[in-house]
C-alpha positions as CSV (number, residue, x, y, z in Angstrom):
1,M,0.0,0.0,0.0
2,H,1.4,3.4,-1.0
3,G,0.8,6.6,0.7
4,I,0.5,8.0,4.2
5,L,-0.4,5.6,7.0
6,K,-3.9,5.9,8.2
7,N,-4.3,6.0,12.0
8,N,-0.7,7.2,12.2
9,P,0.4,7.0,15.9
10,L,3.2,9.4,15.0
11,K,0.9,12.2,13.8
12,E,3.7,14.7,13.7
13,V,5.7,12.5,11.4
14,N,4.8,12.0,7.7
15,I,5.3,8.3,7.4
16,E,5.3,6.6,4.0
17,M,4.5,2.9,3.9
18,I,7.0,2.4,1.1
19,R,10.2,4.3,0.7
20,R,12.5,3.8,-2.3
21,I,16.2,3.7,-1.6
22,E,16.7,6.7,-3.8
23,D,14.4,8.7,-1.5
24,C,16.5,7.8,1.7
25,E,18.8,10.3,3.3
26,S,22.3,9.4,2.4
27,E,25.7,10.6,3.6
28,I,29.3,9.5,3.3
29,I,31.2,9.3,6.5
30,E,35.0,9.3,6.5
31,N,36.9,7.3,9.1
32,M,33.7,6.2,10.9
33,R,34.4,5.5,14.5
34,G,38.1,5.8,13.8
35,G,38.0,3.2,11.0
36,D,39.7,3.4,7.5
37,G,38.2,4.8,4.3
38,C,34.6,5.9,3.8
39,V,31.2,4.4,4.7
40,T,28.1,5.3,2.8
41,K,25.0,5.4,5.1
42,E,21.5,5.4,3.6
43,V,18.9,5.9,6.4
44,L,16.0,3.5,6.0
45,L,14.0,4.7,9.0
46,T,14.4,7.8,11.2
47,P,14.4,7.6,15.0
48,A,10.9,9.0,15.0
49,E,9.8,6.3,12.7
50,L,11.4,3.8,15.1
51,Y,9.0,5.2,17.8
52,D,12.2,6.7,19.4
53,K,13.2,3.2,20.5
54,G,16.3,3.3,18.5
55,R,18.6,5.7,16.6
56,L,19.6,3.9,13.5
57,Y,18.1,1.6,10.8
58,A,20.3,2.0,7.7
59,V,22.1,0.4,4.9
60,L,25.9,0.8,5.2
61,S,28.3,0.3,2.3
62,L,32.0,-0.1,2.8
63,E,34.4,-0.2,-0.2
64,P,37.1,-3.0,0.0
65,G,39.5,-2.1,2.8
66,A,37.2,0.4,4.5
67,S,36.2,-0.2,8.1
68,I,34.2,1.0,11.1
69,G,36.5,1.3,14.1
70,Y,36.1,-0.5,17.4
71,H,33.5,1.1,19.6
72,I,31.4,0.2,22.6
73,H,27.6,0.6,22.9
74,E,26.2,2.1,26.1
75,G,22.5,1.9,26.8
76,E,21.8,0.4,23.4
77,M,22.5,-2.7,21.2
78,E,23.5,-2.9,17.5
79,S,23.0,-5.6,15.0
80,Y,24.5,-6.0,11.5
81,H,22.9,-8.1,8.8
82,I,25.3,-8.8,5.9
83,I,23.7,-8.3,2.5
84,G,26.8,-8.5,0.3
85,G,30.5,-8.8,0.4
86,I,32.9,-10.3,3.0
87,A,33.7,-8.8,6.4
88,E,36.2,-9.2,9.1
89,Y,34.3,-8.7,12.4
90,Y,35.9,-8.2,15.8
91,D,33.8,-8.5,18.9
92,G,36.4,-7.4,21.5
93,E,37.7,-11.0,21.9
94,E,37.9,-12.7,18.6
95,T,37.9,-12.0,14.9
96,V,35.5,-13.9,12.6
97,T,34.7,-13.7,8.8
98,L,31.1,-12.8,7.9
99,R,29.4,-13.5,4.7
100,P,25.9,-12.6,3.2
101,S,23.0,-13.7,5.4
102,D,25.1,-13.6,8.6
103,T,23.8,-11.5,11.5
104,T,25.7,-10.1,14.5
105,L,24.4,-8.7,17.8
106,T,26.4,-6.4,20.0
107,P,24.6,-6.0,23.3
108,D,24.7,-3.1,25.7
109,G,28.1,-2.6,27.2
110,E,29.9,-4.6,24.5
111,G,32.0,-3.4,21.5
112,H,32.7,-4.3,17.9
113,S,34.4,-3.3,14.7
114,I,34.0,-4.4,11.1
115,K,36.1,-4.3,7.9
116,S,35.4,-5.0,4.3
117,I,37.9,-7.6,3.2
118,G,36.5,-8.8,-0.1
119,D,36.9,-7.7,-3.7
120,V,33.5,-6.1,-3.7
121,P,31.9,-3.6,-1.3
122,L,30.5,-4.8,2.0
123,V,26.8,-4.0,2.3
124,L,24.9,-4.5,5.5
125,I,21.9,-3.4,7.4
126,A,22.7,-1.8,10.7
127,Q,20.1,-1.3,13.5
128,I,20.7,0.4,16.9
129,I,17.9,-0.1,19.5
130,Y,17.9,1.5,22.9
131,K,18.0,-0.7,26.0
């Protein structure tokens, strides 16, 4: 169904039931969290559209060799779902290789980093939800 939601619980927010990727807010972030290279972030849902229960629901793309530096989540959790490419993922204790359809979960108080190690860009969905 296209158009504005009926009975919209977020009356102050204009919510579309379908949003095309070309209509998403997009930005390029250099050295994200102290990582290497650039990350392209395409916001799929805003915090208001997440009922303010999270701050991020986005597609992230990392060119080969690009990374998101190690960081710890406080008062929130983050998950990554790999769509394409190959990643090196570090959870603070061990490093593992991730492939398409793998999902990670970094709970409150824990940290992680991720790096694109394949020949094609790493593409993932990132979601951050408040505790």
